VEXZAFI-973888 format. One record per atom (N, C-alpha, C): x, y, z; residue in one letter. Coordinates in steps of 0.02 Angstrom, whole numbers, padded with zeros to 5 digits, always signed. Each point is the difference from the previous one (the first is absolute). Layout:
% residues N
XYZa...
***
This chain:
% residues 89
+03664+03421+05906m-00009-00039-00060m+00036-00067+00006m-00003-00027+00060a+00033-00064+00012a-00044-00058-00025a-00064+00013-00010s-00044-00053-00024s+00006-00008-00075s-00035-00049-00027s+00004-00012-00072s-00035+00056-00038s+00014+00005-00064q-00027+00054-00042q-00076-00003-00004q-00029-00058+00006h-00073-00007-00005h-00035+00032+00060h+00035+00005+00057d-00030+00027+00061d+00009+00076+00006d+00032+00032-00047w+00013+00072+00004w-00064+00039-00010w-00006+00055+00035n-00057+00045-00006n+00014+00049-00057n-00035-00008-00055e+00011+00041-00061e-00013+00074+00013e-00051+00016+00041e-00015+00070+00015e+00059+00033+00036e+00029-00035+00046e+00057+00027+00038e+00061+00010-00046e+00010-00046-00046i+00055+00006-00048i-00010+00061-00044i-00060+00010-00026e-00014+00057-00043e+00007+00066+00038e-00020+00000+00064k+00007+00060+00041k+00074+00017+00008k+00042-00049+00012e+00072+00012+00007e+00030+00024-00065e-00022-00027-00055r+00026+00021-00066r-00017+00073-00013r-00061+00020+00018s-00021+00069-00013s+00035+00050+00046s+00024-00022+00058e+00034+00045+00047e+00074+00008-00017e+00026-00043-00041t+00071+00003-00017t+00012+00057-00049t+00050+00041+00015s+00017+00055-00045s+00076+00002-00008s+00021+00031-00054f+00071+00006-00015f+00017+00074-00008f+00058+00018+00025v+00025+00068-00009v+00067-00006-00034v+00007+00035-00056l+00061-00002-00039l+00023+00071-00011l+00061+00014+00021t+00027+00068-00009t+00066-00004-00038t+00014+00053-00035n+00063+00006-00036n+00029+00067+00019n+00055-00002+00036n+00032+00061+00024n+00066+00008-00036n+00001+00038-00053e+00060+00008-00040e+00022+00073+00003e+00065+00009+00013t+00026+00068+00007t+00028+00026-00065t+00000-00039-00052g+00024+00023-00065g+00073-00015-00013g+00035-00029+00049g+00070-00015-00010g+00018-00066+00031g+00064-00016-00004v+00024-00063+00026v+00022+00008+00073v-00012+00057+00029e+00025+00015+00067e-00040-00038+00052e+00028-00052+00026n-00031-00039+00053n+00032+00016+00067n-00028-00027+00054w+00026+00016+00066w+00072-00020+00008w+00020-00057-00029y+00068-00023+00010y+00051+00043-00036y-00019+00033-00054y+00046+00047-00032y+00013+00060+00045y-00053+00024+00032r+00009+00056+00046r+00039-00021+00062r-00015-00059+00027y+00031-00023+00061y+00074-00016-00010y+00017-00034-00053f+00068-00023-00010f+00041+00048-00043f-00024+00060-00012s+00041+00049-00036s+00052+00031+00045s-00006-00010+00065n+00046+00027+00049n+00059-00049+00008n+00061+00024-00008y+00060-00042+00003y+00006-00036+00068y-00012+00037+00054d+00007-00029+00067d-00049-00058+00010d-00060+00007-00026r-00050-00053+00008r+00020-00062-00040r+00029+00010-00057i+00023-00058-00041i+00055-00037+00037i+00049+00038+00028i+00055-00032+00036i-00027-00035+00062i-00046+00031+00036r-00030-00032+00059r-00036-00064-00019r-00036+00000-00056l-00035-00060-00023l+00050-00055-00016l+00053+00016-00036v+00051-00050-00017v+00032-00027+00064v+00013+00044+00049a+00029-00022+00064a-00046-00049+00036a-00065+00014+00000w-00047-00046+00033w-00005-00066-00037w+00005+00002-00066i-00002-00062-00039i+00062-00042+00016i+00058+00032+00004l+00061-00036+00017l-00003-00027+00071l-00030+00038+00046r-00009-00024+00069r-00044-00062+00001r-00055+00003-00038f-00046-00057-00004f+00037-00062-00028f+00039+00011-00052k+00039-00055-00030k+00047-00030+00052k+00035+00042+00037h+00046-00024+00052h-00038-00039+00054h-00056+00027+00023n-00037-00034+00053n-00030-00066-00023n-00016-00006-00063c-00027-00063-00026c+00055-00054-00002c+00060+00021-00016k+00056-00048-00004k+00027-00018+00069k-00002+00046+00047s+00031-00010+00065s-00051-00030+00049s+00020-00054+00033v-00044-00032+00048v+00005+00034+00068v+00060+00017+00021t+00010+00027+00067t+00016+00074+00001t+00030+00026-00052g+00025+00069+00001g-00048+00050-00031g-00059+00009+00029k-00047+00050-00025k+00026+00070+00018k-00005+00046-00047k+00024+00068+00012k-00051+00039+00041k+00023+00051+00036p-00046+00039+00043p-00050+00041-00041p-00042+00037+00035d-00055+00037-00031d+00022+00056-00048d+00045+00043+00022e+00020+00057-00041e+00051-00019-00053e-00004+00033-00058l+00051-00010-00052l+00064+00035+00021l+00057-00031-00015t+00064+00029+00019t+00029+00039-00058t+00051+00040+00015v+00035+00038-00052v+00031-00047-00051v+00027-00055+00023t+00030-00050-00045t-00052-00028-00048t-00060-00012+00025e-00054-00026-00043e-00020+00052-00052e-00001+00064+00019f-00015+00052-00049f+00055+00004-00054f+00063-00005+00022q+00055+00002-00048q-00003-00060-00048q-00015-00059+00027e-00007-00059-00042e-00058+00008-00048e-00054+00030+00023a-00059+00011-00043a+00018+00048-00057a+00038+00051+00014e+00021+00047-00053e+00043-00036-00051e+00047-00042+00023t+00042-00038-00046t-00041-00048-00042t-00044-00037+00032k-00042-00048-00036k-00049+00036-00047k-00026+00057+00022g-00046+00038-00042g+00032+00023-00064g+00061+00024+00004f+00036+00021-00060f+00020-00060-00042f+00014-00056+00031t+00018-00061-00037t-00060-00023-00041t-00060-00001+00031y-00060-00021-00036y-00018+00049-00056y+00013+00064+00012d-00017+00052-00049d+00044-00006-00062d+00063-00020+00009s+00046-00001-00057s-00006-00064-00041s-00036-00050+00025e-00006-00064-00037e-00048+00006-00058e
***
């Protein structure tokens, strides 16, 4: 359809319109229980998530001192401290 509107083939346009279909579904389980409630209901997963967020924050600020691949015990301990700090605010 790079040409002007006057050069368009109306039959081809109508054919495309008739082939277009829409599918709409509604999948409701009856509650507010979403995947993230199930996933983050585990304490260890929450602490691991906070640790990765803190690692990301550190790596964004640091130009040369990127931390290695695995999370350290110190990072887990810091995540627990920060997690409880955020929870109490």
